[in-house]
MARLUM-53219 format. One record per atom (N, C-alpha, C): x, y, z; residue in three letters. Coordinates in pm, whole numbers, plus 32768, in hexadecimal, padded with zeros to 4 digits. Each point is the difference from the previous one (the first is absolute). Example, Ala and Ser with C-alpha at 12.3 -4.5 7.8 and 13.67 -1.06 7.14 Angstrom:
2
85277DC7830CALA/7FA780778000ALA/805A80788000ALA/7FDD80697FB8SER/805280778006SER/7FB3806D8049SER/
***
This chain:
168
B4D124A88BCEMET/800180727FA8MET/808E802B7FE0MET/80568005806ALYS/808A80287FEBLYS/80487F9B7FA6LYS/7FD97F838011LYS/803E7F987FB0LYS/7FE080137F6CLYS/7F8480237FDELYS/7FD780177F76LYS/804880797FC5LYS/800E806A804CVAL/804680787FD2VAL/80937FDE7FE7VAL/803B7FB8805FPHE/808C7FD97FF3PHE/80157FAA7F83PHE/7FA87F9F7FEAILE/800B7FA87F8BILE/7FEB80517F7FILE/7FA2805C7FFFSER/7FE780547F8BSER/807A80577FE0SER/803A803D8066VAL/807780547FEDVAL/80747FAA7FCEVAL/800E7F8A803BPHE/806C7FA67FD7PHE/7FF07FD87F6CPHE/7F877FDB7FD8ILE/7FE67FDA7F75ILE/801B80767FA2ILE/7FD580768029LEU/801880797FB0LEU/8095801A7FF0LEU/804C7FF2806CLEU/809180147FFALEU/80437F987FA6LEU/7FD27F848007VAL/80387F977FABVAL/7FE4801F7F6DVAL/7F85802A7FE3ILE/7FDC80227F75ILE/805480757FD0ILE/800D806A8050LEU/805380737FDBLEU/80927FD67FEDLEU/80307FA98053GLY/808A7FCF7FF3GLY/80167FB37F7FGLY/7FA27FAA7FDFVAL/800B7FB17F85VAL/7FFA805C7F86VAL/7FA380608000VAL/7FF5805E7F90VAL/807F80547FF3VAL/803380318071SER/807B80517FFESER/80767FAF7FCFSER/800D7F868033TRP/806D7FAB7FD6TRP/7FF77FE17F6BTRP/7F887FE57FD0SER/7FEC7FE27F72SER/802680787FA9SER/7FD580778027ALA/802280797FB4ALA/809780188001ALA/803E7FED8073TYR/80918012800CTYR/80497F9A7FA8TYR/7FD57F858005HIS/803F7F967FB1HIS/7FF2801D7F6AHIS/7F8C802E7FD6GLN/7FE980237F74GLN/805C80727FD6GLN/800B80658056SER/805680727FE4SER/80927FD47FF2SER/802B7FA58056GLN/80897FCE7FFAGLN/80187FB47F7EGLN/7FA07FB17FD5LYS/800E7FB77F82LYS/800B80607F8BLYS/7FAF806B8002GLU/800780657F96GLU/808880467FFFGLU/803380218077ASN/808380408009ASN/806F7FA57FCBASN/7FFD7F828026VAL/80657FA17FD2VAL/7FFA7FF47F68VAL/7F887FF77FC9ASP/7FEE7FF77F6FASP/803D807B7FBBASP/7FE380768036PHE/8030807C7FC5PHE/80988009800APHE/80377FE88076TYR/8092800A8013TYR/804B7F987FADTYR/7FC97F8A7FF5THR/803E7F987FAETHR/800380297F6ETHR/7F9280397FD1PHE/7FFB802F7F75PHE/806280737FEBPHE/8007805A8060ARG/805E80717FF5ARG/80907FCD7FFAARG/80247F9F8051GLU/80877FC77FFBGLU/80197FBF7F79GLU/7F9B7FC27FCATYR/800A7FC37F7BTYR/8019806C7F97TYR/7FB8806F800ALEU/8014806F7FA3LEU/808C803B800DLEU/80338005807AASP/808880348015ASP/80677FAE7FB4ASP/7FE77F807FF0LYS/805E7FAA7FB7LYS/7FE57FFD7F6ALYS/7F827FFC7FDBGLU/7FDD7FE67F74GLU/7FDA807B7FAEGLU/7FCD80678040PHE/7FC680707FB5PHE/80518081800DPHE/8018802C8078PHE/803E80838014PHE/808C800D7FC4PHE/80547F978001PRO/8082800F7FBCPRO/7FF2801A7F69PRO/7FA07FBF7FC1VAL/7FEA80157F71VAL/7FCE808E7FE8VAL/7FA4802E8053ILE/7FCA80877FF1ILE/806E80688017ILE/80597FE6805DHIS/8070805C8017HIS/8057800A7F82HIS/801E7F8F7FC1ASP/805180017F86ASP/7FB780447F8DASP/7F7F7FEB7FF7ILE/7FB180437F97ILE/7FFF80978018ILE/7FF78028807DSER/8003808E8021SER/8085803E7FD3SER/806E7FBB801AASP/8083802F7FD3ASP/8004800C7F68ASP/7FC77F9F7FBCTYR/7FF880007F6DTYR/7FB080787FCETYR/7F8F801C8043MET/7FAB80717FD8MET/804980858013MET/8051800A8068VAL/804E807A8016VAL/806080157F8DVAL/80407F957FD4ILE/805E800B7F8FILE/7FB5802C7F83ILE/7F8B7FC57FE6VAL/7FB180257F8BVAL/7FDB80958007VAL/7FD8802D8076ALA/7FDB808D800FALA/8078805C7FECALA/80757FD5802AGLU/807780537FF0GLU/802F80087F6FGLU/7FE37F997FB3LYS/80287FFD7F72LYS/7F9280407FADLYS/7FE4807E801BASN/7F89803E7FC7ASN/801580467F7BASN/80727FEF7FC2ASP/800C80367F79ASP/80117F8C7F9EASP/7FE7801E7F81GLU/7FF97F947F9FGLU/80827FB27FF2GLU/807280408008PHE/807E7FB97FEFPHE/801D7FA78078PHE/7FF880368077ASN/80217FB28077ASN/7FA27F8A8014ASN/7F7E80177FF2LEU/7FA07F938013LEU/80117F957F95LEU/800F802A7F84GLY/80117F9F7F93GLY/807E7FAE8010GLY/806F8043801DGLN/807F7FBA800FGLN/7FFC7FA18079GLN/7FCC8031806FTRP/7FF87FAD8078TRP/7FA57F887FEATRP/7F8E80177FBEASN/7FA27F947FE8ASN/80407F927FABASN/804B80287F9BILE/80407F9D7FA9ILE/806F7FB7804BILE/8050804A804DGLU/80727FC48042GLU/7FD97FA78076GLU/7FA7802F8056THR/7FDF7FB18079THR/7F6C7FFF8022THR/7FB680627FD2GLY/7F7480108029GLY/7FA67F8C7FDCGLY/80087FD17F83PHE/7FA97F937FD5PHE/801A7F818051PHE/807F7FE18013LYS/80257F88804ALYS/7FD3800B8092LYS/80178074803DALA/7FD78014808BALA/7F697FF6800DALA/7FB880397F9EASN/7F6E7FFD8001ASN/7FCE7F6F7FFEASN/80367FB07FA6LEU/7FD57F747FF6LEU/801C7FB38081LEU/8073801A803BLYS/80227FBD807ELYS/7FA08028806FLYS/7FDF80828008LEU/7FA3802F8067LEU/7F737FC87FE9LEU/7FD67FFC7F82LYS/7F7B7FC97FE3LYS/7FFA7F6C8026LYS/806B7FB97FE8SER/80057F728025SER/7FF87FEE8098SER/804D804F8048ARG/7FFE7FF88093ARG/7F7680288036ARG/7FC480667FC5LEU/7F7C802E802CLEU/7F967F957FE5LEU/800A7FC07F8DLYS/7FA17F957FDFLYS/800E7F8C8062LYS/807B7FDE8020GLU/80197F948061GLU/7FC78026808AGLU/8016807C8029ALA/7FCA802D8081ALA/7F687FFE7FFEALA/7FC5802C7F90ARG/7F6D80017FF3ARG/7FC87F74800EARG/803E7F9F7FBDGLU/7FD07F768008GLU/80087FCA808FGLU/806C80218045LYS/800E7FD2808ALYS/7F978041805ALYS/7FE5807F7FE9ILE/7F9D80478051ILE/7F747FC97FE4ILE/7FE37FE77F83ILE/7F7D7FC77FDDILE/7FED7F7A8047ILE/80687FB08004ASN/7FF77F7A803BASN/800980008097ASN/80218070803DLYS/800980088092LYS/7F738003803ALYS/7FE57FA28059ASP/7F7B7FF5803DASP/7FF480608076ASP/7FA1805B7FF7VAL/7FDF80598070VAL/7F6B7FF48019VAL/7FD8801B807FLYS/7F767FE08025LYS/7FAB8075802ELYS/803F80658038TYR/7FB280668045TYR/7FF980837FB2TYR/7F9C80508021GLU/7FDA80747FB1GLU/807480607FE4GLU/8047802D8065ASP/806C805F7FE9ASP/806F7FC47FABASP/801E7F838015THR/80697FBF7FB1THR/7FD27FEE7F70THR/7F847FDC7FEDLEU/7FCA7FF57F78LEU/800080877FB9LEU/7FDD806A804ATHR/800280867FC6THR/808E80287FDATHR/80607FE38057LEU/808C801E7FE1LEU/802C7FB37F85LEU/7FDD7F837FF9LYS/80247FAD7F8CLYS/7FC5803B7F80LYS/7F84802C8007LYS/7FBE803C7F8BLYS/804B807E7FD3LYS/80228056805FHIS/8048807D7FDDHIS/808B7FE27FC9HIS/80427F9D8038ILE/80847FD97FCFILE/7FF57FCE7F70ILE/7F9E7FAD7FE4LEU/7FF07FCB7F79LEU/7FDA806D7F9DLEU/7FAF80608029LEU/7FE280727FA9LEU/807E80537FE7LEU/805080128066TYR/807E80487FF1TYR/805B7FB87F9DTYR/80067F7D800BVAL/80527FB07FA3VAL/7FCC80107F72VAL/7F7E7FF97FEDLEU/7FC5800E7F7BLEU/802280887FC3LEU/7FF18069804EGLU/801F80867FCFGLU/809580107FE3GLU/80537FC48051THR/809180067FEATHR/80267FB57F81THR/7FC07F8E7FE9GLU/801A7FB47F85GLU/7FDB80537F85GLU/7F9280498007GLU/7FD780557F90GLU/8068806D7FE6GLU/8033803B806AILE/806580697FF1ILE/807F7FC77FC2ILE/802C7F8D8031LEU/80777FC27FC7LEU/7FEC7FDC7F6DLEU/7F887FD27FDDASP/7FE27FE37F73ASP/8006807F7FACASP/7FC9806D8034ASN/8005807E7FB5ASN/8090802D7FE7ASN/80537FF28065ILE/808C80267FF1ILE/80457FA47F9BILE/7FE57F818009TYR/80407FA07FA7TYR/7FD980187F6FTYR/7F8280217FE9HIS/7FD080117F78HIS/801B808A7FC5HIS/80438053804ALEU/802B80807FCALEU/80727FE37F9FLEU/7FE280047F81SER/805E7FD97F97SER/8079805E7FFBSER/80797FC87FF1PRO/807680567FF5PRO/7FF880607F8APRO/7FBB7FD97F97SER/7FF580597F8CSER/7F9E8072801BSER/7FB27FF3806BALA/7F9C8067801FALA/803380668065ALA/80817FFD801CPHE/8036805C8061PHE/801380897FC0PHE/7F98804D8004ASN/8009808B7FD7ASN/7FC18053806EASN/801280807FFALEU/7FD68056806ELEU/7F6A7FF5801DLEU/7FAD7FFB7F97ASP/7F6F7FF78015ASP/7FDB7F7D8045ASP/803D7F947FD3LYS/7FE27F7D803ALYS/802E7FFA8092LYS/8072803B801CILE/803480028089ILE/7FA28050805AILE/7FCD80717FD1LYS/7FA380518050LYS/7F807FB2801ALYS/7FCC7FC07F98GLU/7F867FAF8010GLU/80177F8F8064GLU/80727FBF7FF2PHE/80247F94805APHE/800C8033808FPHE/803E80738013ALA/8012803A8086ALA/7F7980208040ALA/7FA280327FB1ASP/7F7A801D8034ASP/7FB97F80802DASP/800A7F9A7FADILE/7FC27F7F8022ILE/80417FC7807EILE/808580058006GLN/80477FCC8074GLN/7FD9804B807EGLN/7FF180817FF5SER/7FDA80518074SER/7F787FD48035SER/7FA17FEE7FA7THR/7F7A7FD38027THR/80067F74803ETHR/804B7FA87FC0ASP/800D7F788034ASP/80407FFE808AASP/806580518013MET/804580038082MET/7FA5803A806CMET/7FAE80607FDDGLU/7FA080358062GLU/7F9E7F94802AGLU/7FD47FB07F9FARG/7FA47F93801DARG/80437F98805BARG/807E7FE07FE2LEU/80497FA18054LEU/80158037808DLEU/801D80808008THR/801380408082THR/7F807FF78053THR/7F8E80187FC1GLY/7F7F7FF48044GLY/7FE77F728030GLY/80217FA07FABARG/7FED7F738026ARG/805C7FDC8076ARG/807C802F7FFDMET/805D7FE2806DMET/7FD280448081MET/7FC080747FF5LYS/7FC980428077LYS/7F957FA88040LYS/7FAA7FC57FACGLU/7F997FA58034GLU/80407F888047GLU/806A7FCB7FC4ILE/80477F8F803DILE/803D802A8085ILE/804180748001ASN/8040802F807BASN/7F998020806DASN/7F8D80357FD9ASP/7F96801B8062ASP/7FD27F7E8042ASP/7FF17F997FB0LEU/7FD77F7E8036LEU/806D7FC58059LEU/807C800B7FD5LEU/806E7FCF8052LEU/800A80508082LEU/7FE280817FFAGLY/800780558075GLY/7F9F7FD6806FGLY/7F917FC07FDCLYS/7FA27FD18065LYS/80417F9A805DLYS/80627FB77FCCTYR/803E7F95804ETYR/808980248036TYR/8038806D7FD1TYR/808A80218027TYR/800C80858046TYR/7F9580368035ASP/8009807E804CASP/80277FE7808EASP/
***
């Protein structure tokens, strides 16, 4: 009788050990996938977003028709095209990056949505015609930019919340 109990307990412990080890191993694979993708974003995505953020600050500071129009003609259009090109390149690399697990896939989805929304904002800025720089157009543009930036801020909060799960 003692032998049967001992064998049953031993089998139960082996099963629990295998299940625990399997869950731990799966968790480790998910963590590695997430951290690897985050390191990839640190090289390919976040530097571009930092530069775009600096660009957006300049656009916001040039909030009157003369300053925005002059800046856009002198450097704004060229800077915009360069940023859009870098963002497109980063987007393509992110799309092609293979990720497997739920949190990493969710992060990738939010990053790609952020990129899409940022591309729309850059397009709106680029298509603001120099001949249309008048006070009414600038106010309309500022309202649109404000709404767009709030949307981007919300998207970045979602990204940061997801990153926070792994970096607390």
